[in-house]
C-alpha positions, -999 to +999 in steps of 0.1 A: -616+525+454-635+507+481-666+526+472-662+517+435-660+479+434-664+479+396-632+500+392-614+477+417-622+446+397-610+463+365-577+471+381-571+434+390-545+425+364-544+390+348-515+367+353-486+368+329-462+344+312-486+315+313-468+285+298-462+248+302-428+237+316-429+200+309-407+170+308-418+134+301-449+125+323-446+158+343-465+186+326-467+217+349-484+250+341-466+281+353-475+318+355-464+350+371-487+372+392-501+404+378-486+437+385-511+447+412-516+414+430-520+412+467-514+386+494-550+375+491-549+370+453-559+335+443-559+317+409-581+295+389-570+271+361-589+256+332-578+234+302-592+222+270-584+200+240-573+217+208-603+226+187-639+235+197-640+215+229-652+233+261-630+246+288-628+224+319-619+235+354-591+218+373-604+211+408-570+208+424-560+242+409-591+263+417-586+290+444-549+283+449-523+309+460-493+294+442-481+302+407-481+267+392-504+237+386-496+202+376-517+192+346-500+158+339-532+138+344-552+161+322-527+162+293-514+127+289-526+117+255-496+122+231-520+123+201-537+154+213-528+191+217-540+211+247-546+247+259-546+259+295-555+293+309-553+311+343-570+340+359-566+359+392-594+360+419-595+386+447-626+386+468-655+390+444-633+403+416-618+382+388-592+392+362-592+383+325-579+349+314-544+344+301-540+314+278-510+292+268-500+283+233-510+249+221-491+221+240-484+185+230-470+159+253-445+150+225-429+184+230-420+176+266-383+175+275-369+140+273-355+124+304-349+090+320-356+079+355-322+063+361-293+042+347-280+009+360-245-003+353-228-037+357-195-051+346-185-085+331-148-088+322-141-056+301-177-050+291-202-026+307-238-036+307-262-006+306-299-008+317-321+023+313-350+029+337-379+048+321-403+070+338-437+054+346-469+071+357-498+050+370-533+065+366-559+042+381-555+008+364-535+023+335-498+028+332-481+054+310-444+053+303-418+070+283-423+047+253-460+055+253-453+092+250-425+087+223-436+057+203-413+062+173-376+070+167-364+065+202-326+066+206-303+069+236-270+087+232-245+073+258-215+093+269-186+072+282-158+091+299-124+080+311-093+098+321-077+095+286-106+104+263-143+105+258-164+080+239-199+081+225-222+052+221-257+052+206-284+026+210-321+021+202-326-003+231-330+003+268-305-025+275-272-027+257-235-034+261-204-013+257-177-039+249-139-041+245-129-015+271-095-011+286-086-033+315-081-016+349-097+017+338-126+036+354-155+046+331-182+071+339-215+067+319-244+091+313-273+088+289-293+114+269-325+103+253-333+115+218-361+113+192-349+110+156-380+125+140-377+160+154-356+181+178-368+178+214-349+191+244-334+164+266-319+161+301-288+139+304-287+115+334-262+120+362-229+102+356-224+068+372-189+053+373-177+017+373-142+002+371-131-025+347-110-050+367-074-056+359-068-084+335-061-118+351-026-127+341-031-164+348-058-164+321-032-150+297-007-177+306-032-204+301-042-190+267-005-189+256+001-224+269-029-237+250-017-219+219+018-235+221+003-270+225-019-265+195+010-252+175+032-283+184+003-306+176-002-290+142+035-291+133+037-329+143+006-336+122+021-318+092+054-336+095+037-370+098+017-362+066+049-352+047+067-384+057+037-406+047+036-389+013+073-394+008+070-431+017+041-436-007+060-420-036+093-439-032+105-463-062+090-498-063+116-525-060+117-556-083+099-585-067+123-611-052+107-639-072+122-625-103+159-632-106+181-621-135+207-647-146+233-645-174+227-669-202+253-693-216+256-672-248+260-639-229+224-630-231+203-622-200+175-646-192+147-643-166+141-676-147+115-687-122+128-686-087+128-721-071+099-727-048+074-706-068+043-725-078+042-736-114+008-722-121+022-687-114+048-688-140+040-711-170+069-699-192+102-682-189+110-655-214+144-654-228+153-621-243+181-609-265+199-578-253+177-553-270+167-517-260+134-532-247+144-567-236+109-576-223+089-565-253+070-595-268+086-590-302+121-596-286+112-625-265+108-662-271+093-690-251+117-712-231 
């Protein structure tokens, strides 16, 4: 073969299984060496936008001995689709190219950077840390790659059962948990518009403190005081209503006296000013003794 360099180059097989293995903001091209590769076999990588754009070399992945190449910087635009290809190089010989299928950053596996937990009373506060990539003066984050339909499925585990909590925000609360229990939380990002693989975060655990008994006693005491106050107010209201509705007594200035002929007469009590009573009505003993028809002037 050494005397036939053309045949030697033809026998240099091209790489196999060229594909993107990508999660959010980490797009890595992988391949497997050809069947007849040797220790001095190197590789070259190129990429292009979907369509008729030209192939572009990747300087960091030209003449490398490994079987992977990070193309995150070259494939960051979520509105585009990309191709990549690899070939083997050995001395003056090169193999044919092996190309990937079209790749979109939106297809990358979803994952979060981290989850932070804090506790107030029996509520867990959850804060999600998103992945961020800085390229020069620009910053690219998870929400830039997945602009719509973001959701975060939260798994809350305790000894007695498992709970699930879903949120559309990167900060949210899980309230009304049991006092004195330990809870372990992990979060899995999702996209509602289409199925995308996702990696769940590692579990983090926090403990809800035991309920302060003194707080319960104070609450009960305040409740009792309010109940007694309400009962007293109600009783006072009932007594006032009863007093207002009691029968009105005849004024003391009116005195009933028997007449000399057995009839009842109403006379002016001594000491009452004359301009208050200008006449005394003397009535016969009728069913309505004070009706004007049964009365006569004194």
